[in-house]
C-alpha positions as CSV (number, residue, x, y, z in Angstrom):
1,X,3.7,8.8,-2.4
2,X,4.5,7.7,-5.9
3,X,6.8,4.8,-6.7
4,X,9.3,7.3,-8.2
5,X,9.3,9.3,-5.0
6,X,9.8,6.2,-2.8
7,X,12.9,5.2,-4.9
8,X,14.3,8.7,-4.7
9,X,13.8,8.8,-0.9
10,X,15.7,5.6,-0.6
11,X,18.6,6.8,-2.8
12,X,18.8,10.2,-1.0
13,X,19.4,8.3,2.3
14,X,22.5,6.5,1.1
15,X,25.3,7.3,3.5
16,X,28.5,7.7,1.5
17,X,29.4,11.1,2.8
18,X,33.0,10.0,3.6
19,X,33.7,9.1,0.0
20,X,34.6,12.4,-1.6
21,X,35.1,11.0,-5.1
22,X,31.7,9.3,-5.0
23,X,30.0,12.5,-3.8
24,X,31.7,14.6,-6.5
25,X,30.6,12.2,-9.3
26,X,27.0,12.1,-8.0
27,X,27.0,15.9,-7.9
28,X,28.2,16.0,-11.5
29,X,25.2,13.8,-12.4
30,X,22.9,16.3,-10.7
31,X,24.4,19.3,-12.5
32,X,24.2,17.8,-16.1
33,X,20.4,17.2,-16.1
34,X,17.5,19.4,-17.4
35,X,16.4,20.6,-13.9
36,X,19.7,22.5,-13.5
37,X,20.0,25.8,-15.4
38,X,22.1,28.9,-15.4
39,X,20.2,32.1,-14.4
40,X,22.3,35.2,-14.6
41,X,25.3,34.7,-12.3
42,X,23.7,31.8,-10.5
43,X,23.2,28.1,-11.1
44,X,19.7,26.9,-10.1
45,X,18.6,23.4,-9.4
46,X,14.8,22.8,-8.9
47,X,12.7,19.9,-7.7
48,X,9.4,19.3,-5.9
49,X,11.1,16.5,-3.8
50,X,12.3,17.5,-0.3
51,X,14.4,14.4,-0.2
52,X,16.2,15.3,-3.4
53,X,16.8,18.9,-2.5
54,X,18.3,17.8,0.8
55,X,20.5,15.3,-0.9
56,X,21.7,18.0,-3.4
57,X,22.5,20.4,-0.5
58,X,24.5,17.7,1.3
59,X,26.5,16.9,-1.8
60,X,27.3,20.6,-2.2
61,X,28.4,21.0,1.4
62,X,30.5,17.8,1.4
63,X,32.2,18.9,-1.9
64,X,33.2,22.2,-0.2
65,X,30.5,24.4,-1.8
66,X,28.9,26.2,1.1
67,X,27.6,29.5,-0.3
68,X,24.3,28.3,-1.7
69,X,20.8,29.3,-0.8
70,X,17.5,27.3,-0.9
71,X,14.1,28.8,-1.8
72,X,10.6,27.4,-1.8
73,X,8.1,28.7,-4.3
74,X,4.8,26.9,-4.1
75,X,5.7,23.2,-4.1
76,X,9.1,23.8,-5.8
77,X,12.4,23.8,-4.0
78,X,15.3,25.6,-5.7
79,X,19.0,25.7,-4.8
80,X,21.1,28.7,-6.0
81,X,24.9,28.7,-6.1
82,X,27.4,31.0,-7.8
83,X,28.5,30.1,-11.4
84,X,32.1,30.3,-10.2
85,X,31.6,27.2,-8.0
86,X,31.0,25.0,-11.0
87,X,33.1,21.8,-10.8
88,X,36.1,21.5,-13.2
89,X,34.5,18.6,-15.0
90,X,31.7,20.9,-16.2
91,X,31.5,24.1,-18.2
92,X,28.8,26.6,-19.3
93,X,28.4,26.8,-23.0
94,X,26.0,28.5,-25.4
95,X,22.4,29.0,-24.3
96,X,23.7,28.8,-20.7
97,X,23.7,25.0,-20.6
98,X,26.0,23.1,-18.2
99,X,27.8,20.4,-20.2
100,X,30.5,17.8,-19.6
101,X,34.2,18.6,-20.3
102,X,35.1,15.3,-21.9
103,X,38.8,15.4,-21.2
104,X,38.2,16.1,-17.5
105,X,35.7,13.3,-17.3
106,X,38.2,10.8,-18.8
107,X,40.6,11.7,-16.1
108,X,37.9,11.4,-13.4
109,X,37.0,7.8,-14.5
110,X,40.6,6.5,-14.6
111,X,40.1,4.9,-11.2
112,X,37.2,3.0,-9.7
113,X,35.2,3.3,-13.0
114,X,32.3,1.0,-12.0
115,X,31.7,2.7,-8.7
116,X,32.0,6.2,-10.2
117,X,29.5,5.2,-12.9
118,X,27.1,4.1,-10.2
119,X,27.4,7.4,-8.5
120,X,27.2,9.4,-11.7
121,X,24.1,7.6,-12.8
122,X,22.5,7.9,-9.3
123,X,23.0,11.6,-9.4
124,X,21.5,12.0,-12.8
125,X,18.5,9.9,-11.9
126,X,17.9,11.7,-8.6
127,X,18.3,15.1,-10.4
128,X,16.3,14.5,-13.6
129,X,14.9,11.0,-13.6
130,X,11.6,9.4,-13.1
131,X,10.0,6.0,-13.0
132,X,6.3,5.1,-13.6
133,X,4.2,3.1,-11.3
134,X,5.1,-0.5,-12.4
135,X,1.5,-1.6,-11.8
136,X,0.5,0.4,-14.8
137,X,3.5,0.3,-17.1
138,X,7.3,-0.1,-17.2
139,X,9.0,3.2,-18.0
140,X,12.1,4.9,-16.6
141,X,13.8,8.0,-18.0
142,X,16.4,10.6,-17.4
143,X,16.3,14.0,-19.1
144,X,19.6,15.8,-19.6
145,X,20.3,19.4,-20.3
146,X,22.2,18.7,-23.6
147,X,22.7,15.9,-26.0
148,X,26.4,15.8,-25.2
149,X,25.6,15.0,-21.6
150,X,23.3,12.2,-22.7
151,X,26.0,10.8,-24.9
152,X,28.5,10.9,-22.1
153,X,26.2,9.0,-19.9
154,X,25.6,6.4,-22.6
155,X,29.3,6.0,-23.0
156,X,29.8,5.3,-19.3
157,X,26.8,2.9,-19.1
158,X,27.9,0.9,-22.2
159,X,31.2,0.1,-20.4
160,X,29.1,-1.5,-17.6
161,X,26.9,-3.4,-20.1
162,X,23.9,-1.2,-19.4
163,X,22.1,-0.1,-22.5
164,X,19.5,2.6,-22.2
165,X,17.6,3.7,-25.3
166,X,17.8,7.3,-26.5
167,X,14.9,9.4,-27.6
168,X,15.7,10.8,-31.0
169,X,16.1,14.6,-31.2
170,X,15.8,14.9,-27.5
171,X,18.4,14.6,-24.6
172,X,16.5,11.7,-22.9
173,X,17.5,8.2,-22.1
174,X,14.9,5.6,-21.1
175,X,14.1,2.0,-20.3
176,X,10.8,0.1,-21.0
177,X,11.6,-3.5,-20.1
178,X,10.9,-4.7,-16.5
179,X,14.1,-6.6,-16.1
180,X,16.2,-3.7,-17.4
181,X,14.6,-1.3,-15.0
182,X,15.1,-3.7,-12.1
183,X,18.8,-4.1,-13.0
184,X,19.1,-0.3,-13.3
185,X,17.7,0.3,-9.8
186,X,20.0,-2.4,-8.3
187,X,23.0,-0.8,-10.0
188,X,22.4,2.7,-8.5
189,X,21.7,1.2,-5.0
190,X,17.9,1.2,-4.6
191,X,17.7,-2.2,-3.0
192,X,14.3,-1.7,-1.4
193,X,13.0,-0.2,-4.7
194,X,14.2,-3.4,-6.5
195,X,12.3,-5.7,-4.1
196,X,9.1,-3.6,-4.4
197,X,9.5,-3.4,-8.2
198,X,10.0,-7.2,-8.5
199,X,7.0,-7.9,-6.2
200,X,4.8,-5.7,-8.4
201,X,6.3,-7.2,-11.6
202,X,5.6,-10.8,-10.5
203,X,2.0,-10.0,-9.5
204,X,1.5,-8.2,-12.8
205,X,2.9,-11.1,-14.8
206,X,0.7,-13.5,-12.9
207,X,-2.4,-11.4,-13.7
208,X,-1.4,-11.2,-17.3
209,X,-0.9,-14.9,-17.5
210,X,-4.3,-15.6,-15.9
211,X,-6.0,-13.2,-18.3
212,X,-4.3,-14.9,-21.2
213,X,-5.5,-18.3,-20.1
214,X,-9.0,-17.1,-19.5
215,X,-9.1,-15.4,-22.9
216,X,-7.7,-18.6,-24.5
217,X,-10.2,-20.8,-22.7
218,X,-13.0,-18.5,-23.6
219,X,-11.9,-18.5,-27.3
220,X,-11.8,-22.2,-27.3
221,X,-15.2,-22.5,-25.6
222,X,-16.7,-20.1,-28.1
223,X,-15.2,-22.1,-31.0
224,X,-16.6,-25.3,-29.5
225,X,-20.0,-23.8,-29.1
226,X,-20.1,-22.3,-32.6
227,X,-19.0,-25.6,-34.0
228,X,-21.7,-27.5,-32.1
229,X,-24.4,-25.1,-33.2
230,X,-23.4,-25.5,-36.8
231,X,-23.4,-29.3,-36.5
232,X,-26.8,-29.4,-34.8
233,X,-28.2,-27.1,-37.5
234,X,-26.9,-29.5,-40.2
235,X,-28.5,-32.5,-38.5
236,X,-31.9,-30.7,-38.0
237,X,-31.8,-29.6,-41.7
238,X,-31.2,-33.2,-42.8
239,X,-34.2,-34.3,-40.7
240,X,-36.4,-31.5,-42.1
241,X,-35.6,-32.7,-45.6
242,X,-36.5,-36.2,-44.5
243,X,-33.1,-37.5,-45.5
244,X,-31.9,-38.6,-42.1
245,X,-32.6,-42.2,-42.9
246,X,-30.1,-42.1,-45.7
247,X,-27.3,-41.7,-43.2
248,X,-25.3,-44.8,-42.1
249,X,-26.0,-46.2,-38.7
250,X,-22.7,-44.8,-37.4
251,X,-23.6,-41.3,-38.6
252,X,-27.1,-41.5,-37.2
253,X,-25.7,-42.5,-33.8
254,X,-23.2,-39.6,-33.6
255,X,-25.9,-37.2,-34.8
256,X,-28.3,-38.2,-32.1
257,X,-25.5,-37.9,-29.4
258,X,-24.5,-34.5,-30.8
259,X,-28.1,-33.2,-30.6
260,X,-28.6,-34.6,-27.1
261,X,-25.3,-33.3,-25.7
262,X,-24.5,-30.0,-27.4
263,X,-22.1,-28.9,-24.6
264,X,-19.9,-32.0,-24.9
265,X,-16.4,-32.0,-26.5
266,X,-15.5,-34.5,-29.3
267,X,-13.6,-36.7,-26.8
268,X,-16.7,-36.8,-24.5
269,X,-19.1,-37.6,-27.5
270,X,-16.9,-40.4,-28.6
271,X,-17.2,-42.1,-25.2
272,X,-21.0,-42.0,-25.3
273,X,-21.2,-44.2,-28.4
274,X,-22.0,-48.0,-28.2
275,X,-18.5,-48.6,-29.5
276,X,-16.4,-45.7,-28.2
277,X,-14.1,-43.8,-30.6
278,X,-11.5,-41.1,-30.3
279,X,-11.6,-37.4,-31.1
280,X,-10.5,-37.8,-34.7
281,X,-13.2,-40.4,-35.3
282,X,-16.0,-38.1,-34.0
283,X,-14.6,-35.2,-36.1
284,X,-14.6,-37.4,-39.2
285,X,-18.2,-38.5,-38.7
286,X,-19.6,-35.0,-38.0
287,X,-17.7,-33.7,-41.1
288,X,-19.4,-36.4,-43.1
289,X,-22.8,-35.2,-41.8
290,X,-22.0,-31.6,-42.6
291,X,-20.9,-32.5,-46.1
292,X,-24.2,-34.4,-46.7
293,X,-26.1,-31.4,-45.5
294,X,-24.3,-29.0,-47.8
295,X,-25.0,-31.3,-50.7
296,X,-28.7,-31.2,-49.8
297,X,-28.6,-27.4,-49.7
298,X,-27.2,-27.2,-53.2
299,X,-30.0,-29.4,-54.7
């Protein structure tokens, strides 16, 4: 199963069926997303998740809505219920979209606002949300049936200091940061999903850090090699021009060490001299040799 399916399976098994207010708010979340549409005299919710369809059916039954039917077409489950059974917090507007009745939602959130926001968000995610495999990328989104529903969700989340980004010109809210997604899953009650997500996130961060270190070391090694090759070319050019004898004894010594040990760093080269010197001293002498070679080339 996918990571998203695992999370939804966990959420669908939350046992809060004695809390009628919580169930009602979760059902409202289900009904305001893109997977819920009005077809003739029926409201239809569709999903390929058996866990989600079972959760939706239990929410309906526990909210006193018993006259619904479930159909299976291919891999898609659909629940149908009469339009007249729509909760009072919702209404059907133009284009047969189910949208929030703002004044009724204000009344509903007057008590236990944080818990009701959790239930509201859980229903919306179960009904119309998805989350990518965090091993590949961090992305969580919920698709609503109308912009007004998206705005209502944003309003409720902002009061809980949860900020989801909105997709312009589309009724979609999303998250792309690992920590934000982890906090989101914790907020709606997906405890096992959070643990799994964090485990993957830690491993992914470790791999990324290792790759960065390897790339950095490789870049530094390439830089050292290219620098050494250039220095040796300059020394060989000076010898070809029979000008090596014009160098000072200190420059001759570092030149011979450089040619003999092309793989050594400046620090290591400095320690191979009769009178050891530091990195900056080696760099200064090799630059002097390169300058001398460039002057010879210009003649």
